C-alpha positions in Angstrom: -9.9 -7.1 34.2 -6.9 -8.3 35.6 -4.0 -7.4 33.9 -0.7 -8.9 33.1 2.3 -8.4 35.6 5.1 -6.1 33.6 8.2 -7.5 35.0 9.9 -11.0 35.8 8.6 -12.3 39.2 11.9 -13.2 41.6 12.4 -16.8 41.7 11.2 -17.9 45.4 12.4 -21.6 46.0 9.3 -23.5 47.2 10.2 -26.3 49.8 7.5 -29.0 48.1 9.7 -28.7 44.9 13.1 -28.7 46.1 13.3 -32.5 46.2 12.5 -32.7 42.1 15.6 -29.7 41.8 15.0 -28.5 38.0 12.3 -30.8 36.8 10.0 -29.5 39.9 11.5 -26.0 39.3 10.1 -26.5 35.9 6.5 -28.1 36.6 5.8 -25.4 38.6 7.1 -22.7 36.4 4.9 -24.2 33.1 1.7 -24.7 35.7 1.9 -21.3 36.7 2.6 -19.7 33.0 -0.7 -22.1 31.7 -3.1 -20.1 34.1 -1.3 -17.1 33.5 -1.4 -17.4 29.5 -5.1 -18.8 30.3 -5.7 -15.6 32.2 -4.4 -13.7 29.1 -6.8 -15.1 26.5 -9.2 -14.5 29.0 -8.4 -10.9 29.2 -8.7 -11.1 25.0 -12.8 -12.3 24.8 -13.1 -9.2 27.4 -11.3 -6.8 25.0 -12.8 -8.2 22.0 -16.6 -8.1 23.3 -15.5 -5.0 24.7 -14.4 -3.3 21.7 -18.0 -4.9 19.9 -19.6 -2.9 22.1 -18.3 0.4 20.9 -19.7 2.2 18.5 -17.1 2.7 16.0 -14.2 0.8 17.4 -10.7 1.4 16.2 -7.1 0.8 17.2 -5.9 4.3 16.5 -3.3 5.8 19.1 -4.4 9.3 18.3 -6.9 11.4 19.5 -9.7 12.2 16.5 -12.7 14.8 16.0 -15.8 13.3 13.8 -15.6 15.6 10.3 -18.0 13.7 8.1 -20.1 10.1 8.9 -21.0 8.8 5.2 -24.0 6.8 7.4 -26.3 10.0 6.7 -25.5 10.3 3.2 -27.8 9.9 0.4 -26.5 6.8 -0.7 -25.1 5.7 3.0 -22.0 3.6 3.9 -20.3 2.7 7.1 -17.4 4.9 7.0 -16.2 8.2 8.6 -13.6 10.8 8.0 -11.5 11.9 11.4 -9.1 14.9 11.9 -5.9 13.2 13.7 -5.9 16.0 16.7 -1.2 16.5 16.8 0.4 15.0 20.0 1.8 17.4 22.2 5.5 19.1 21.1 4.0 18.5 17.3 3.6 21.2 14.8 1.4 21.2 12.3 2.1 23.6 9.0 -1.7 24.7 7.4 0.5 25.1 4.3 1.4 21.7 3.9 -0.8 19.5 2.2 -2.9 17.4 4.3 -2.2 13.1 4.8 -5.6 10.9 4.1 -4.7 7.9 5.3 -7.5 4.8 4.5 -7.6 1.7 6.0 -8.6 -1.6 4.9 -12.0 -3.4 5.1 -10.8 -7.0 4.8 -11.6 -8.6 7.9 -10.0 -6.6 10.9 -11.4 -3.8 12.4 -9.9 0.6 11.3 -7.1 1.7 12.9 -3.8 -0.1 11.7 -2.4 3.4 9.6 -2.0 5.2 13.5 -1.6 1.6 15.6 1.7 3.5 16.3 3.3 6.8 17.3 5.6 6.3 14.6 3.0 4.8 12.0 2.1 6.5 9.1 0.3 9.1 10.7 2.7 9.8 12.8 5.1 10.6 10.3 3.4 12.4 8.6 2.6 15.2 11.4 6.5 14.6 12.4 6.9 16.4 8.9 4.2 19.2 9.9 1.5 17.9 7.1 -2.3 17.8 9.0 -3.9 14.3 9.2 -7.4 12.5 8.3 -7.8 9.0 8.7 -11.0 6.9 6.8 -12.4 4.2 9.1 -15.3 2.4 9.3 -18.0 0.6 11.9 -18.2 -3.1 12.3 -21.5 -3.1 10.4 -22.2 -2.5 6.8 -25.4 0.1 5.9 -28.0 -2.2 4.2 -27.8 -2.2 0.7 -24.0 -0.5 1.2 -22.1 -1.3 -2.4 -18.6 -0.8 -3.5 -19.6 2.1 -5.9 -21.7 3.5 -2.7 -18.5 3.4 -1.1 -16.2 4.6 -3.4 -18.8 8.1 -3.6 -18.3 8.7 -0.1 -14.6 8.7 -0.9 -14.5 11.7 -2.6 -16.8 13.7 -1.0 -14.5 12.8 2.5 -11.7 14.1 -0.5 -13.9 17.2 -1.2 -14.6 18.0 1.7 -10.8 17.6 3.0 -10.0 20.5 -0.2 -12.2 22.5 1.2 -10.8 22.7 5.0 -7.2 23.8 3.8 -7.8 26.2 0.8 -4.0 27.6 2.2 -2.4 24.2 1.4 0.1 23.8 -1.6 -1.5 20.9 -3.3 -4.1 18.6 -3.0 -4.0 15.7 -0.1 -1.7 13.2 -0.3 -3.3 9.9 0.4 -2.4 6.5 1.6 -4.2 3.3 0.8 -3.4 0.7 2.8 -3.9 -2.8 1.5 -7.3 -3.4 -0.3 -8.2 0.4 0.5 -5.3 0.6 -2.1 -7.4 -0.4 -5.1 -10.3 1.7 -3.4 -8.2 4.7 -3.3 -6.7 4.2 -6.9 -10.7 3.7 -8.4 -12.1 7.0 -6.7 -8.9 8.6 -8.1 -9.4 7.1 -11.8 -12.9 8.4 -11.7 -12.1 11.6 -10.1 -8.2 12.7 -10.6 -8.7 16.5 -9.7 -9.5 15.6 -6.0 -5.9 14.3 -5.6 -2.3 14.7 -4.6 -0.1 11.5 -4.8 -1.0 8.5 -3.6 0.6 6.0 -1.8 -0.3 2.2 -1.7 1.6 0.1 0.5 1.3 -3.7 0.3 -1.8 -3.8 -2.2 -2.5 -5.8 -4.5 -3.8 -4.6 -7.9 -2.6 -7.0 -10.2 -4.4 -10.4 -8.3 -3.0 -13.3 -10.8 0.2 -12.2 -10.8 3.0 -14.7 -9.3 6.0 -16.7 -9.2 5.7 -20.3 -9.4 6.4 -22.1 -5.8 5.5 -18.8 -4.3 2.6 -16.7 -3.7 -0.1 -19.7 -3.1 -3.0 -17.5 -2.1 -3.8 -16.6 -5.7 -4.6 -20.5 -6.6 -7.0 -20.0 -3.6 -10.0 -19.1 -6.6 -8.9 -22.0 -8.7 -9.0 -24.6 -6.1 -12.6 -23.7 -4.7 -13.9 -23.5 -8.2 -14.5 -19.9 -8.4 -16.5 -17.5 -6.1 -19.7 -19.2 -5.8 -18.4 -20.2 -2.2 -18.0 -16.4 -1.2 -22.0 -16.6 -2.5 -22.9 -19.2 -0.1 -20.7 -17.8 3.0 -22.7 -14.6 1.9 -26.2 -16.2 2.1 -25.5 -18.4 5.1 -24.8 -15.1 7.2 -28.5 -14.2 5.9 -26.6 -11.0 3.5 -23.8 -10.4 5.6 -20.2 -11.2 5.0 -18.3 -12.3 8.2 -15.0 -11.0 8.1 -13.8 -13.3 10.1 -13.5 -15.6 7.2 -11.3 -13.4 5.5 -9.0 -13.0 8.5 -8.7 -16.8 8.3 -6.9 -17.0 5.0 -4.5 -14.5 6.3 -3.6 -16.8 9.1 -3.8 -20.0 6.4 -0.7 -18.3 4.9 1.4 -19.4 8.2 0.0 -22.7 10.0 3.3 -21.9 12.4 2.4 -18.9 13.7 -1.3 -19.1 14.1 -1.3 -22.6 15.4 1.8 -22.2 17.9 4.7 -19.6 17.2 2.1 -16.9 18.5 0.5 -18.9 21.5 4.2 -20.1 22.3 5.5 -16.9 22.8 2.9 -15.8 24.8 2.7 -18.8 27.0 6.8 -18.8 27.1 7.1 -15.6 28.2 3.8 -14.8 29.9 5.0 -12.2 32.6 6.4 -9.7 29.9 4.3 -10.9 26.2 0.7 -9.9 27.9 0.6 -6.5 27.1 1.9 -6.6 23.5 -0.1 -9.9 22.5 -3.3 -7.7 23.8 -2.6 -5.0 22.0 -1.9 -6.2 18.4 -4.9 -9.1 19.6 -7.2 -5.7 19.9 -6.7 -5.0 16.0 -6.6 -8.6 14.7 -9.5 -9.7 16.7 -11.8 -6.9 16.0 -13.7 -8.9 13.0 -15.6 -6.6 11.0 -18.5 -7.8 8.3 -19.0 -6.3 4.8 -22.7 -6.8 2.6 -22.7 -10.0 0.7 -23.0 -8.1 -2.9 -19.9 -6.0 -1.5 -17.4 -9.1 -1.1 -19.3 -10.8 -3.8 -18.2 -7.6 -6.2 -14.6 -7.6 -4.8 -14.6 -11.7 -5.8 -15.6 -11.5 -8.7 -14.0 -8.2 -10.7 -10.7 -8.4 -8.6 -9.6 -11.6 -7.1 -10.9 -13.8 -9.6 -11.6 -11.8 -12.4 -8.5 -9.2 -12.5 -10.0 -6.8 -14.0 -8.8 -3.4 -12.4 -5.5 -3.6 -14.3 -6.7 -3.5 -17.9 -9.8 -1.3 -17.6 -12.5 -3.6 -17.3 -14.3 -2.6 -14.5 -17.3 0.1 -15.9 -19.2 1.7 -13.2 -23.4 1.7 -13.1 -23.0 5.0 -14.4 -21.3 3.4 -17.8 -17.9 4.9 -16.5 -14.8 2.9 -17.5 -12.3 2.8 -14.0 -9.4 3.1 -16.0 -6.2 3.7 -13.7 -4.3 5.7 -16.7 -6.6 8.8 -16.1 -4.4 9.0 -12.3 -3.4 12.2 -13.1 -1.6 11.9 -9.4 1.6 10.2 -8.8 1.4 6.9 -7.6 4.0 5.0 -5.1 3.8 1.9 -4.9 5.6 0.2 -1.6 5.6 -3.8 -1.8 8.5 -6.3 0.0 9.6 -9.9 -1.2 8.7 -10.6 2.5 5.2 -10.1 2.4 3.3 -13.2 1.4 0.1 -11.1 1.2 0.9 -8.9 -1.8 4.1 -9.8 -3.1 5.7 -7.0 -5.5 4.4 -9.1 -8.8 0.7 -8.1 -7.4 1.8 -4.9 -6.0 3.6 -3.7 -9.4 1.6 -6.0 -12.5 -0.6 -3.3 -13.3 2.1 -1.7 -14.4 3.0 -3.9 -17.1 -0.4 -4.8 -17.8 -1.3 -1.3 -18.6 1.3 -0.1 -20.2 3.6 -1.5 -23.3 6.4 1.1 -23.9 8.0 3.2 -21.5 6.8 5.8 -23.4 3.2 5.4 -23.4 3.6 6.3 -19.8 4.7 9.4 -20.6 2.3 10.2 -23.4 -0.5 9.7 -20.1 1.3 12.1 -18.0 1.8 9.6 -15.4 4.3 9.5 -12.8 4.7 5.9 -11.4 7.4 5.2 -8.2 8.0 2.0 -6.6 10.2 0.8 -3.6 10.6 -2.9 -2.6 11.6 -4.0 0.2 14.3 -6.8 1.5 12.5 -8.1 4.1 9.2 -6.8 5.6 5.9 -8.8 6.1 2.8 -7.6 4.9 1.8 -6.1 8.3 4.8 -4.2 9.1 4.0 -2.1 5.5 1.7 -0.6 7.6 2.1 -0.3 11.2 5.5 1.4 10.1 7.4 1.5 13.5 10.6 -0.6 12.9 12.1 -1.9 9.4 9.8 -0.1 7.0 9.6 3.5 9.2 12.1 5.2 6.5 10.4 4.7 4.0 7.3 6.3 5.5 9.4 8.9 6.4 10.8 10.1 3.4 7.7 9.6 1.8 6.1 12.1 3.6 9.2 14.5 3.8 9.6 14.4 0.4 5.8 14.3 -0.8 6.5 17.4 -2.7 9.2 16.3 -4.9 7.5 13.2 -5.8 4.4 15.8 -6.9 6.5 17.6 -9.7 8.3 14.5 -11.3 8.2 14.3 -14.9 6.2 12.0 -15.8 7.7 8.7 -15.9 8.6 5.1 -14.0 11.2 5.3 -10.9 12.7 3.6 -8.1 13.1 5.4 -4.6 16.3 4.6 -3.5 17.5 5.8 -0.2 20.7 5.6 1.4 21.8 6.6 4.9 22.6 10.3 5.8 26.5 10.7 6.6 28.0 13.5 8.5 30.6 14.1 5.5 27.4 14.4 2.9 28.1 17.1 0.6 25.0 19.3 1.0 23.8 17.4 4.4 21.6 20.1 5.4 19.6 19.9 2.6 18.5 16.0 3.1 15.3 16.3 5.5 15.5 13.0 7.0 17.8 10.1 8.5 18.0 8.8 4.7 19.0 10.4 1.8 16.2 9.4 -1.1 17.1 9.5 -4.4 14.2 8.8 -7.2 16.1 6.5 -9.9 14.7 6.4 -13.8 13.6 3.0 -14.4 12.0 1.3 -17.9 9.1 -1.2 -17.9 11.8 -3.8 -18.4 12.9 -3.3 -14.8 9.4 -3.8 -13.6 8.5 -6.6 -16.0 12.0 -8.7 -14.5 10.4 -8.5 -11.2 6.5 -9.4 -11.9 7.6 -12.0 -14.3 4.6 -12.0 -17.3 3.8 -15.1 -18.6 1.3 -15.7 -21.1 0.6 -19.4 -19.2 -0.2 -17.9 -16.5 -2.7 -15.7 -18.3 -4.5 -18.6 -19.8 -4.6 -20.7 -16.5 -6.2 -18.1 -14.3 -8.5 -16.9 -17.3 -10.2 -20.1 -17.2 -10.3 -20.0 -13.3 -12.4 -16.9 -14.1 -14.7 -18.9 -16.3 -14.9 -21.6 -14.4 -15.9 -19.3 -11.6 -18.8 -17.4 -14.0 -19.9 -21.2 -14.4 -20.1 -22.5 -10.8 -21.7 -18.8 -9.5 -24.5 -19.7 -12.0 -25.2 -23.2 -11.2 -24.9 -22.2 -7.7 -27.5 -19.1 -8.3 -29.8 -21.3 -10.0 -29.7 -25.2 -7.9 -29.1 -24.1 -4.2 -28.9 -20.0 -3.6 -32.6 -20.6 -3.3 -33.2 -23.5 -1.0 -30.2 -21.8 1.8 -31.6 -18.3 1.5 -35.4 -19.7 2.4 -34.0 -21.7 5.2 -31.2 -19.1 6.7 -32.6 -16.4 9.0 -30.9 -14.0 11.1 -30.6 -16.3 14.3 -29.0 -19.0 12.4 -26.4 -16.3 10.6 -25.6 -15.5 14.5 -24.7 -18.9 15.4 -22.9 -19.6 12.1 -20.7 -16.4 12.7 -20.2 -17.8 16.6 -18.8 -21.3 15.6 -16.1 -19.6 12.7 -13.0 -21.1 14.1 -12.0 -17.0 13.5 -15.0 -16.5 16.3 -15.1 -19.3 18.4 -12.0 -19.2 21.1 -13.6 -15.6 22.2 -16.6 -17.4 23.1 -14.5 -20.3 25.0 -12.3 -17.8 27.0 -14.2 -15.3 28.1 -16.1 -14.6 31.2 -19.4 -16.2 29.6 -17.6 -19.5 30.2 -18.2 -20.0 34.0 -14.6 -22.0 34.1 -12.9 -19.0 33.1 -14.0 -16.6 36.4 -12.6 -19.7 38.3 -9.1 -19.3 36.3 -9.6 -15.0 36.6 -8.9 -15.6 40.6 -6.5 -17.8 40.3 -4.4 -15.9 37.9 -4.2 -13.4 40.9 -2.8 -16.1 43.1 -0.7 -17.3 41.0 0.8 -13.6 40.4 0.9 -13.2 43.8 2.9 -16.3 44.2 5.0 -16.5 40.8 8.0 -18.6 40.9 9.6 -18.5 37.2 12.1 -21.0 36.9 15.6 -20.1 36.6 17.1 -18.9 33.4 19.3 -21.9 33.4 17.0 -24.4 33.7 18.1 -27.1 31.5 14.0 -28.2 30.9 13.6 -24.2 29.3 16.2 -25.4 26.6 14.3 -28.3 26.2 11.1 -26.8 25.8 12.7 -24.3 23.4 14.0 -27.3 21.0 10.5 -29.3 21.4 9.1 -25.7 20.5 11.6 -25.7 17.2 10.6 -28.9 16.3 7.3 -28.4 16.1 7.6 -24.9 14.0 9.8 -27.1 11.8 6.8 -29.6 11.6 4.4 -26.9 10.7 6.5 -25.3 8.0 7.1 -28.3 6.2 3.2 -29.4 6.0 2.8 -25.8 5.0 5.1 -26.2 2.2 4.5 -29.9 1.2 0.7 -28.2 0.9 1.8 -25.5 -1.0 3.4 -27.5 -3.3 0.5 -29.9 -4.0 -2.1 -27.3 -4.0 -0.2 -25.6 -6.9 0.8 -28.9 -8.5 -2.7 -29.9 -8.9 -4.0 -26.1 -10.3 -1.3 -26.1 -13.1 -2.5 -30.4 -13.5 -6.0 -28.3 -13.7 -5.6 -25.5 -15.6 -3.2 -25.8 -17.9 -5.7 -28.6 -19.8 -5.9 -27.9 -23.2 -8.8 -29.3 -23.1 -10.3 -27.3 -20.6 -9.5 -24.4 -21.5 -10.8 -25.2 -25.3 -13.6 -26.3 -23.5 -14.1 -22.8 -22.0 -13.5 -20.8 -25.3 -9.8 -20.4 -24.7 -8.6 -21.5 -28.0 -4.3 -22.0 -27.8 -3.5 -18.6 -29.7 -1.3 -15.8 -29.8 -4.6 -13.7 -28.9 -4.3 -12.9 -24.6 -7.2 -14.5 -23.2 -8.4 -10.8 -21.4 -8.7 -7.7 -23.0 -5.7 -5.3 -23.1 -6.0 -1.4 -22.9 -5.2 0.4 -26.1 -4.5 4.0 -27.3 -8.3 5.2 -27.6 -8.9 7.2 -30.4 -10.0 10.2 -28.2 -6.5 10.0 -26.4 -4.9 9.6 -29.4 -6.4 13.0 -30.1 -5.8 14.9 -26.8 -2.0 13.3 -27.4 -2.0 14.7 -30.8 -3.4 18.1 -29.7 -1.0 18.4 -27.0 2.1 17.8 -29.3 0.9 20.1 -31.4 0.9 22.8 -28.6 4.3 21.7 -27.3 5.7 22.2 -30.9 3.9 25.7 -31.2 4.9 27.0 -27.8 8.5 25.6 -27.9 10.2 29.2 -27.5 7.3 30.7 -25.5 7.9 31.7 -22.0 10.7 33.5 -20.2 13.8 33.3 -18.2 12.3 30.9 -15.6 10.9 28.5 -18.1 14.6 28.8 -19.7 16.1 27.7 -16.2 13.9 24.9 -15.6 14.5 23.3 -19.3 17.8 24.0 -18.3 17.9 22.1 -15.5 15.6 19.5 -16.3 17.8 18.5 -19.7 21.0 18.6 -17.5 19.5 16.1 -14.9 18.3 13.9 -17.3 22.1 13.2 -17.8 22.2 12.3 -14.2 20.9 9.1 -12.0 18.0 10.2 -11.0 16.5 13.2 -8.7 18.0 14.0 -5.7 16.0 15.8 -3.1 19.3 17.7 -2.3 18.8 19.9 -5.7 14.6 20.3 -5.1 15.1 21.3 -1.4 17.6 24.1 -3.0 15.1 24.8 -5.3 12.3 25.3 -2.8 14.7 27.9 -0.6 15.4 29.5 -3.9 11.5 29.9 -4.6 11.2 30.9 -0.9 14.2 33.9 -1.5 12.3 34.9 -4.5 9.0 34.8 -3.9 8.3 32.2 -6.4 5.1 30.6 -8.2 3.0 28.2 -6.5 4.2 24.1 -6.0 1.2 23.6 -8.8 2.5 26.4 -10.9 5.8 24.7 -10.4 4.7 21.3 -11.7 2.9 22.8 -14.7 6.1 24.6 -16.2 8.6 21.6 -15.5 5.9 19.2 -17.0 5.5 21.4 -20.1 9.2 21.8 -20.2 10.3 18.2 -19.6 8.0 17.4 -23.0 9.3 19.8 -24.8 12.8 17.8 -24.5 11.5 14.6 -25.0 9.5 16.1 -27.8 12.6 17.5 -29.9 15.3 18.1 -27.7 17.5 20.0 -30.2 14.7 22.2 -31.0 13.7 22.6 -27.3 17.7 24.0 -26.5 17.8 26.1 -29.8 15.1 27.9 -28.3 16.3 28.6 -24.9 18.5 32.1 -25.8 15.2 33.5 -27.3 13.3 32.9 -23.9 16.1 34.6 -21.9 16.5 38.6 -21.0 18.6 40.5 -22.9 21.6 41.4 -20.7 24.3 39.6 -20.1 24.2 40.2 -16.0 20.5 38.6 -16.5 21.8 35.8 -17.9 24.9 35.4 -15.4 23.0 35.7 -12.4 20.2 32.5 -13.8 23.3 30.5 -14.3 24.7 30.8 -11.2 21.7 29.6 -9.9 21.9 26.6 -12.2 25.0 26.2 -10.8 23.9 26.3 -7.6 21.0 23.7 -7.8 23.4 21.2 -9.5 26.2 22.0 -6.8 23.8 21.3 -3.8 24.0 17.6 -4.7 28.3 17.2 -5.2 30.6 18.4 -7.9 28.7 18.1 -11.6 31.4 15.8 -13.6 30.1 13.1 -16.3 27.4 13.9 -18.5 25.8 16.4 -16.4 29.1 18.2 -17.0 28.9 18.1 -20.3 25.3 19.4 -20.5 25.9 21.7 -18.4 28.9 23.0 -20.3 26.6 23.3 -23.5 23.5 25.6 -21.4 26.6 27.4 -20.8 27.1 28.1 -24.0 23.4 28.6 -25.0 23.3 31.4 -22.1 26.3 33.0 -23.8 25.2 32.8 -27.4 24.2 35.7 -29.9 22.9 33.4 -32.6 21.2 31.2 -30.6 20.2 28.5 -33.2 24.1 28.7 -34.1 25.3 28.1 -30.8 23.6 25.1 -29.4 26.6 21.9 -29.0 24.9 19.4 -31.1 23.2 16.6 -29.3 23.3 12.9 -30.8 21.3 12.6 -34.3 17.4 12.5 -33.3 14.7 12.2 -36.1 11.7 14.4 -34.3 9.4 12.4 -36.4 10.4 9.2 -34.7 10.7 11.2 -31.4 6.9 12.8 -31.7 5.9 9.1 -32.5 7.3 7.5 -29.7 6.0 10.4 -27.6 2.4 9.6 -29.3 
């Protein structure tokens, strides 16, 4: 395989072109660039077939060793668990919780989570965490299903936990894009296996979106539902070509697909070839799914949107309810992501919960971070714009794990030399987890009952059309398709055909390779001030503008047609969707067993309001003061960590449990919880003074104590010096304990 030049050749005057002046110089340059461009496409094809020939193709930039191969399991699937080997100079701490990165099986091959040294895997290892990676082979195992994959991933988690018995905390799992919903489903069924779960760019609420944006969500309705998915699986002889999924992504940006990507390579072919080939190694590494897998995904998720409302039930009768997840969930999304916009990444929160106290009552911690500009792939690759988020999540994963239940936004500000306690900030950014409400999320998601009714109509149309296809057409197609016809269908796929055309299998391309070598030896690029280069750039901009205009017109037309069809009261009535206030799909309620559990927990908290010792009292005091501030600051947690190390303190898990109990005591009945503090303290004044000094040390780690926090600190100081506990409490605003209990329930 020939290599593209990494440096631009020095222009050499060509006597044959001199009479033509700048035009001759440009024409020669353009002709040479075209040949070199074809040769890079030839290299891409050769790279593609070389990748396909590998047993387990991937694009990880790290060495790894196999831990488990799920192809050997009782219910085999094409997934593998590998342990990442640290880069030279990177030290891994066995006490730190492991990170497990799960890549999406959405048409592309595995490895994007470790594509670069500073990707998700890289930043986690830089923070000292052992890392594991879950990838897959290109071909699914016969008969594998989504449930089989979930079982395999649960076994992977059990193995990682067993390999790290000294780790403080369960593994942190990162589920990229489509892997996000898969990870959350496993965590809903096996919550005891998971530490914090990070889902970057992961769609969880598929009907959500904003009119004028997010056109991909209309695809199911415009195609008449999932019958085309079933037909594609049948034409593939039981296999769904991942190239179709890649095509769907590329249709979102026709200017880049049809022009910009190739133009950038052609115009800068002397320097752009290496980067182009690196990216295409992943983008063009298509993987397949079983027809049954993709049908389940489309019916249950993309069209059905059943995950966010607890409507999915396994074959064993277990309901997949995301409220069962006991670990913090971190949703990282971006306004610049046209594949998974913030509405689809965060909509599940307002689908599941009606009030903020519902989140607390379920003991769930949800954190979100919304980037302003980064695109879909940038969220996983990290590298540039999103690197700070991945670094801060990795550096502060223990803080995230102990956050009290509730809804938070991760707010990051640059670290500066004049910052108070700057040494308490682990990275280049200070992260603070600020409390938010469901109203804040609704302001992002903008839920709309009319929108729900339209997509509910799509779901019913899909069910009808799928039934008609299976009755009228599927038997005929299955009878006429075999493995040979399926292979030809794959070769003719628009995502696959270019590899065939530009590969060495095409005799003409062998000649291109030879000529390209001669061109590199005699390369004569046009001078930077050549006027025809400016003309070339201008033409390119006009083509991009035209394609963008076409995209905007097509998307607008698609949306108008979708709204015209599925907003029809006649169609909705025919589908059984009556124009009433009744929601068009099931909303999770508070089941009797869950209500009974919450009532039991409230009773236990009330009975143990004054139980515990000095540690519980100090944590209760810190939580109370902290609730009067802007949010949870990493510097305060790192100070607590240092105090814990100095005093050989409790484990992280025990600290988390204590913090949650004290938090719920304050939420349940703040006055009673504060009044009980003196009973929990040691009798000696000196001991109380020492504990109070520790509390002040933690508070001052983030700066001077002022405002509401200062007032609350004064209350705590009175409590610590009180001789009569109940009388010494500085009265807080009036609160009805019975009403508080009702809110928590």
